[in-house]
C-alpha positions, 0 to 999 in steps of 0.5 A: 095434474089437471086438478093441480092446474085448476088449483093454480089457475084459481089462485091466479084468478085471486091475483087478478087473472082474467082482468085486463092488464091495465087494471092490474098493478105490476106485482099482480101481473108478475104473480098471475103470469108466473102462476099461469106458467106453472098451470100450463105446465101441469095442464100440458102434462095432463094432456100428454098423460091422458093421450098416453093412457089411451094409447096404452089401452090401444096397445093392448087391443092392437095387433103387432103391426099397429103397435109400432105406429102406436109407440111412434105416436106415444113417443112423438106426442110426449116429446112435443108436449114436453117441449111445449111445456118447457118452452115457457121456462126456457124462452127468456134470458134471464129466466125470471123475465118469463113472468116478470115482463118489466125485467131487463132481458130478452125472450124468444119470438112469442109467435114462434112459441105460439105456433109450436104450441098450436102444433103440439095442441093438435096432436 
């Protein structure tokens, strides 16, 4: 997942990702935004899977009492990461407004999404 995320980010850089938005045309902004949305989904999935992998190792090493806590951690981490990965895809109406900033439509408050992603990233 991380390799895919890196490849998509590299492709995004070829479209202008990393430059100031004033230095890009509308098509480049659309392309980089969509590619970064895809990249972040893969990156978040990679993060969740790496944490789950470590937790599964801990399950093998732990006693019966600790297993309940580890399973709780596995479930909550994967749920918060799934929500975090999906927020970019469901936060705008219509959907393409998420990567097409000049399209008509509405999006959720970016601060709320950012705050949830910060919370999710802390897990």
